[in-house]
N, C-alpha and C positions, 0 to 999 in steps of 0.2 A: 504494500499499499504507500508507502511511503516512497518508493519506488517510482512510481505512478505522478505522487505530486510532486516529486523532484522535476518528472518529466513535462509534467504539465508547468511548473514554473520557469523552469528552463525556455520552454516554447513560447510565453507569456512576454520575458523579455527579449526572446531574440524576435517577437511581431514588429515593432518600430524599425528595425534596419529593413524589413522589406516595403520600404514606402510607396505607396501607390501613385499613378501620375495624377497630375495638377491641372488644372486647367484655368488657364487667363485669358481675359477678354480685354483684346487692343482698347488701348486709351486714345479715344479718336479726336482729342484734345493733343497729344504728345506723339501720335503718330504720321509721319508725313513721307512717302513716296518721293523722290525727286529726281532729275534726268537732267543728262548735260550730254553737249553735241558740241561739234564744230561750227562753225556759221561762216561759213565762205573761208574758214580761215582765219578771218579777222577777230574772233573770237569764241571763248566759251563760253557758251550762254548755258544759264542754269535756270529752269523751272519746278514744278512740285505740283502733286495733287491736294488738295484742301480736305477732300469726305475718305478714309480709309474704317472698315469693319472687317472684324476677324477673330480668331484664336488661337492660343500656342497651348499647348500641352506639351507639360515636361516632367519627366521622372527624373531627379535627382539621382537616385539611388542605381537605376537602372542604366544612368546614361544614355537614354532615347527622349525622342521630342516630336514634336510634329506640329506645323506652322502650315493655317489658312488664312490669307489675305484678299479680301475683295474692295479694289480702288475704284473708288468713283472716278470713270475716265473724264465725265463733265465738268468735275471741280478742278480742272488743269488752270494750274498760275502762273502765268509767263510772265508777270507783272505788266501784261498790257491788255485790256479788253478787246481787243480789235486782232491781237491775235490770239488771245483765247478763241476766238470765236474761228479764226482762223485753222488752229490747229485741230479743229472736234472737225475739218472735213472730214469728206471720204478720202482726202490724198495722204491725209495721216491718221487722225485715231478714228474718225467715222464714227463718232460717238451716237447716231442719230439712231445706226444699228449696232453698234456694239457699248453700250453705256458703259458696261464695267469691263474689269480687265482682273485676272485671277493668279497666283500663285499658290499652288497648294505640294509642300513638301516629300517628297519621297522616303528621307531620308535625312538626320542628323546625324553629321561627325563631332566628335569631343576630343580635347586635348584634357584629360583629367576631368573636373567637372564642369568645364567652360563648354559649349559648342565653339568649334572653329568653321564650319561649312555646313550649308544646308543646300542640301541637290532638291531639284524637285521643279514641278510643270508651270512656265508662265502663260499662259491663254494670251493674246491679245491679237483684236479681231478677229476673233474665232479660229488664229492659228495659234495651235501649241507646241511648244518648245522646250527641252530642256535645259536651265542652267543652272547653276552652284554660287549659292552668295555666299561669300567670304565675311563671315562675320570680325572685325574688327575691335570690337568691344562687346562686353557681355556684364552686365549686373544684377543678383538675384538679392533684396534685402526687403525688409517691411518697408513699404513708403511713410515716410517719415511725419505727414497728411492725413492719409486716410488710413493709417495704422491696420493695414492689410498686407498681405507678402505681395509685389511687384518683381515684375524682372524688366530689363531694358537692353535693347541691344542698338547696336550699326552693323548695315551689311551692306556689299556692293554687289555687282556684276557687270558685264560689258553684254550687250547685244547690239545685232545689225537690223535696224530696223526696217530693212527692206526683207528679212525672214519672215516679219509682220507684213507685209506688203502694207508699209508705210515710208515706202524709198523715194518719194518722189524728191526732184531734185538731186540726188546723189548722184555722183561722189561731191557735187560742191558742198552742198549743206551735208556735214557729215553723216555715212551710216553708222558708224559707231558711236552707241549711245549707253553711258555709262549711268546704269541706275543707283541709286543709294536709299538706304531703307533706315530713318530713325524711326524704332517701334517700341512703346511703353504698352504695357499689359499688366492689368491687376487680376489678381487670383479671385473663381466667381465666389 
């Protein structure tokens, strides 16, 4: 009987070591996908999307995770209302037919406790291509104001806009587009 009690006690103590995956909801006020490209070789233009939603699942103990992001393409912000409208046209984002873009992870690679790369599928204008987001920073800690667990990361990748049927004026307007994602998420 003592042996069974010891086994039960040992199992109870060991249970916290098997943490379950936690789900974090993207904080739309602090998550902004950005993109940059060469404009005729004169300058590198930097723009962003103002509306993003999604979830991140993270299992710290198992070193696994998943990322699911939806970007409202109509929320593009170039700094110019005229250009915002222009870039939403058929030759570029075609937001009338494709109002959202998505990123769905297929694998998250870790170095110790921190994610360093997120492989996944990026869909823009109905075209899906595999990409790898390289994670340049990651933080997991209690949010000092919300008093809830939170995570944050910065990650980036480079795509060819022509691969997504958005290549008008390439190569004069750069075909290579760097996408950066500044993400913060709060535990559900």
